[in-house]
C-alpha positions in Angstrom: 93.5 100.2 78.3 92.9 96.5 78.0 94.3 95.4 81.3 93.6 97.3 84.6 95.3 96.3 87.9 93.6 97.2 91.2 96.1 96.9 94.0 94.5 95.9 97.3 95.8 95.5 100.8 92.4 93.9 101.7 91.4 96.9 103.8 88.2 98.9 103.5 90.2 101.8 102.0 91.5 99.5 99.2 87.9 99.0 98.0 87.6 102.7 97.0 88.7 102.2 93.3 86.3 99.3 92.6 83.2 101.1 91.3 85.1 103.5 89.1 87.4 100.9 87.7 84.5 98.6 86.9 82.8 101.4 85.0 86.0 102.2 83.1 86.5 98.5 82.3 83.0 98.2 81.0 83.5 101.3 78.8 86.9 100.2 77.5 86.2 96.5 77.3 89.1 95.9 79.7 89.9 93.0 82.0 90.7 93.6 85.7 93.4 92.0 87.8 92.8 92.3 91.5 96.3 92.1 93.1 97.4 91.6 96.7 101.0 91.4 97.8 101.9 89.5 100.9 105.1 91.0 102.3 107.9 88.5 102.8 109.6 89.1 106.1 113.1 87.6 106.0 115.9 87.4 108.5 119.5 86.1 108.3 120.0 82.6 109.7 121.1 82.7 113.3 124.9 82.2 113.5 125.3 82.2 109.7 125.0 85.9 108.5 126.4 85.1 105.1 123.8 82.5 104.2 120.7 83.5 102.2 117.9 85.0 104.4 115.2 82.8 105.8 111.6 83.5 104.9 108.8 83.2 107.5 107.5 79.6 107.7 104.0 81.1 107.9 104.2 82.6 104.4 102.3 79.7 102.7 99.4 80.1 105.2 99.4 83.9 104.7 99.3 83.5 101.0 96.4 81.0 101.3 94.4 83.4 103.6 95.0 86.3 101.3 93.9 84.2 98.2 90.7 83.3 99.9 89.9 86.9 100.9 90.9 88.3 97.5 88.8 85.7 95.6 85.8 86.6 97.8 86.4 90.3 96.9 86.7 89.5 93.2 83.5 87.5 93.3 81.7 90.4 94.9 82.6 92.6 91.9 80.0 90.8 89.8 80.3 89.3 86.3 80.1 92.4 84.2 83.8 92.4 83.4 86.5 89.7 83.7 88.2 89.8 87.1 91.2 87.7 88.1 92.4 87.6 91.7 96.1 87.2 92.1 98.2 87.0 95.3 102.0 87.3 95.1 104.7 87.7 97.7 107.6 90.1 97.8 109.9 91.9 100.1 108.8 95.3 99.0 105.1 95.7 98.2 105.4 98.7 95.8 108.1 97.0 93.9 106.1 93.8 93.6 103.1 95.8 92.3 105.2 97.6 89.7 107.0 94.4 88.6 103.7 92.5 88.2 102.3 95.4 86.1 105.3 95.3 83.8 105.5 91.5 83.5 101.7 91.1 82.8 101.1 93.9 80.3 99.0 96.1 82.7 97.9 99.4 81.1 96.7 101.1 84.2 97.2 100.7 88.0 94.4 101.8 90.3 95.3 102.2 94.0 93.8 103.9 97.0 95.7 105.9 99.6 95.2 105.6 103.3 95.7 109.3 103.8 98.3 109.0 106.6 100.2 112.1 107.5 102.9 113.1 109.9 104.6 110.4 111.9 102.3 107.6 110.7 103.3 108.4 107.1 106.9 108.7 107.9 107.0 105.4 109.9 104.7 103.3 107.7 105.5 104.9 104.3 103.1 105.1 101.5 102.7 102.2 99.1 100.6 104.3 96.8 103.2 107.0 96.6 106.0 104.6 95.9 104.0 102.8 93.2 103.2 106.1 91.6 106.8 107.3 91.8 108.3 104.2 90.2 105.6 102.9 87.9 106.2 102.5 84.1 102.5 102.6 83.5 99.9 105.3 84.4 98.6 105.1 88.0 95.1 106.2 89.0 95.2 107.2 92.7 92.0 107.3 94.8 92.6 109.6 97.9 90.8 109.2 101.1 87.6 111.2 101.2 86.3 113.5 103.8 84.9 111.0 106.3 
């Protein structure tokens, strides 16, 4: 376990794996990549449905804001293990997480769940569940506690 990926949506819930993963990384001598995926929202060009989809013009600003927030999070983890903050974009967040893990030699993915149930789970889906279902590497899931 030389390379651990922590997937973060920049929410409070996504901080849940940090303490445990840092301890594991210290024990194993691992490096950590803190990853955030900005979802690309695309639409077909008006009047030209056969043309390639158009990406939101706000994507560069969203990427910059996410990079700033993620770098701040990475800095807060302290210097006990190497931590790299990476922001990518993709049309499907779980797919982007799994592709990043495969392309960058990640040995373990750590991700927290939001604990949504019922209609909210059905409507919003579960990124953690999709990552777990389709990952080629082990996934360590951190469920929502009894708050």
